N, C-alpha and C positions, 0 to 999 in steps of 0.2 A: 527650489521648493523642498522643504524638509520631508524626507520619507517617513511614513508612519512607523512607529515602534510600539511594541507592547509596553504598557505603563502600569507598574505595580501600585501607583498612586490612585488608580481608579476606584470606583465605589467599593465599599468595604466587603460586600457580599461576593465580589469577584477577585479579591486579592489572593486568596489561596488558589483559586483556579488559575489565575494568570502566573503565579509563582511556579506552579507545576508545569504550565505550558511553556514558560521560558526555559525551564530545565530541559524539557523535551526538545525544544528548539536548539538549545546548546548541544545536546547529544547528537541530534540528527545532522548538524552542520559541521561536525568535526571533519577535518579534511585529511583522510587517509589515502594512501595508494590502494588500488584495487587488490593488490596482493597482501597488504597488511590488515585488511578489514576482516578476514575470515577467522572465526573462532568456532571450531566445530564441536568441541566438547566430545571428543572421541572420534573425530573425523579421520585421524591418521589410521586408526584401526579399520575403519570402513574402507579407506582408500587402498589398503593393502591388496585386496582381492577384487577391486573394482576396475572397470574400464572407463571410468568417468572422472572428471575433475573432482577434487575433494569437496567442493561446495555443492556437488550434485550427487544424487543417488541413482544407481542403475536399476531400472524397472523394466524387465524384459530386455529388449535391445535398445532402450532409450535412456538417456541421462536426463534427470529432472532436477531442477533447482530445489534444494532443501527448504529455502526460505523465499518469501516474496521479495521482489527486487526493490532496492533503492537505486537511485540514478546518480551518475557522475557525468561530467562533461567528457566526451570521448577523447578530446585532444589534451586537455590539461589535467584530467583526473579529479578536478575539484567537484565537491558535492553540489548537486542541484537541489534547490529548495523543494521539499515534498509538499509544499502548500500551493504550488502553481503548476500550470500545464508545462509539459516538456517540449513545447514548440514556441519559438521566440515571438512570432507574430501574435499568437493567441495569448501568450503570457502578458505581452504589453497591453493588449485589449482588456484582459481580466484585471490587471493592476490599475489601469486608468479608470475603469468602470467602478471597481470596488473602493478605490481611494475616495470617491465621492459618495457612492451609494451606501457604504457601511454606516455612515452617520445619519442615514435617512430612514432605515428600515428597522423593525423590531422595537422592543421596549427600550427604556432609557439605559439600562445596563448594557444591552446589546449595542446600542448606538455609541456608547463610550468605549467599546472594545475595538481598538485599532487593528488594522491589518498588518501582517508581518512584512518586513522589508524584503526586497529582492536582492540577492547577492550580486555584487558588482560584476562578476564574471558571467552573469545572465542578462546584463543590460544590452548586450549585442547578440550576435549569432552564436549558437552552440548546438551540439548534437548529443543526444542522451546515450549513455551506455549503462546497461543493467548490471548490477552487482548483487549477488546473493550472499547474505551474511547474517549471523545471529545478532540480536540486540540492536537493530537499526530501525528507525521509523521508515516503513515502506512508502514508496511514492505512489500517490493516486493521481487524479486529474489526467489520465492517459487516454488518448484516442487509440484505436486499433493501429493506426499508422505509426504513432510515436512508440507504442509498445513493440511493434515489429522491428522498428529501427533500433531500439535500445537492445533488443536481443541480438540482432545482426551485428551491432557494434561490439558485442561481447563474444562474437564467434559462435553464437547460438541461434536459435529460432524460436518462434512461438510453438507451443505444444498443440498437437491435434487434440480433438475432443476425446478420442479413444485413449491416447497416451495420458491425458490429464486425469480422466476418470479412473483408469487403471491404477495410476499412482495414488490418487486420493483414497481409493478402497484399500490399497495395501495388501498385505498377506491375508488379511481377514476376508477380503472381497465383500465387504459390507457396505451398507448405505452411508453410514458415518465412518470417519476414520477409525473410530474406536469400537464399532459394533453397529447393529441394525437399529437400535432404539435411540431416539434423540434424547440427550441428557442436557438440560438447561445449564448454561454456564461453563460447559466443558470446552467448547470452542467460542470464539468471540463473535457471536451471531445472535440475532433475535433479541437485541438489547431493548429495554423499555424506552430509553431516551433517544430522541432523534436530534442531531445538531442543527438542522435547518429549522425545526420547530423552536428550538431554544433561541436561535438568533433572529428568526424572521417571523415567528408565530405561525408558520405554515411549513410542514415537512416537504411540500412539493415545490418550493420556491428557492431560488438562489443557490443552486447546486455547484456553482463555480466560485462561490465565496471562499477566499483563501483562509478564513478563520475556522472553517468547519471542523478540521481535525484538532483544533485547539480547545474544543469544548470538552470538559471533564464532567463525569457523573459524580454528583454529591461533592464537588470541589476537590476530589482527589483521584478518582479512578478514571483513567483516560478511556475515551471511546475507541480510538485507534491504538492498538497495542504495538509495542516493539516486536520485531520478528522473534518468534520462539517464546514470547512472554506467556502465552497460553500453553503451559507445559503439558497439559493433558490432552491437547488437541494435536495428536500425533498419528501419522500414517506409518505403520511399521512395514519395512521391506527387508529383503535379504541383504540389502546394502545400507542398512541403517534407517534413520527416521527422516520423514518430511513433516514440516510444521505448517499449521494454519491453512491447509488446503480448503478447509471449510471456515468461512468467516474472515474477520479482519478486513480484507479488501476483496471485492470481486476481481477476477483475473481474466484478461483477454486470452482467447485461444485462436488457433489458425483457421479462421473462417472469414472470408472476405465480405460476407454479408454483415458481419459485426455481431459476435456472440461472446458473452463473458459468463463465467461460471463460479460456483462456490459460495456466493453470498457475501455480504459485508456486515459489519457489526450491527447496523440498525435494520437490516432487511429481515422482515418477519417470515423467515423460511425455516422449515425443519427438514428440508429435502436433502441436506448434506451434500454428498458427492454428485447427486442428481440435480442440484440447483443450477438453473440456467436461465439467462435473459437473452432473448433473440429478437426483440422488437425495436431495436435501435440500429442505425447504420454504423459503418466503420468510422465515420468522422465524429460520432458522438463522444462526449467526455463529460465526466463530473468527478467530484471529489472521491467517489467510492470505488473507482476502477483502477487497478494496478496490473501487475504481470509477474509471472515467473516463467523462466525459459526452459527449453529442452534442447537436446542435440542427440544425434545418433551416437551410440557407444562406439568407441574406437576398436 
């Protein structure tokens, strides 16, 4: 059976959208080693006085990832698709379901929009490892358990709520990374477009659809940004900058009841560093939830 591929020959109104989506897919599936992916833009200067790895910032006694994580296979180092869950059994279920359902829901343009392929190294068993780096498409579709495992495989852990909020507030100790007053467009949050509405006609349905992060606003502006792309959404610390702590993806924290924080691009929140969702269990997942990791400073 032929695996679905994005097709630039689809209906004219989607050609620009799909061209940009294919570009993002090419970027996010580049296969680097974990050590070669980091580009700090000044990270060496930060690291000189830091007790943390270069891809992390020291906030108090905690090292916090500067960027939301993308995932690689722990054993091979190969990039895991950011469009599917990071658990092999759930991935197979999602792929099988949406291989059929994608052509049945939404309007004609949505039904013609094929799901992305699953990389061959994810056809069997794999284990996720979190990598924090600039300019990568971060991984969503995480459960609390897969986020925790990804951090542990990286020699890190999930952040506590206190650690996460302190890092988000930064030196300003403000509600937003940049100050107390919400500024539209500064972080990738509170976007007018919702990908589930675009694909399914209902923003509450189909949240495991692997095409959701391939929806672009006005045919050119991605809903999900590359890490660090929102250059003004920065939490300043004594050990440099942290990016996208508000918006882009929600992020799991270390709470076994299942809590994620920060908001994602289409969440209508202005709460900034205080944004929190705690009405789902730890096994819950959808496209909008990712992770960044912490560890104790050496």
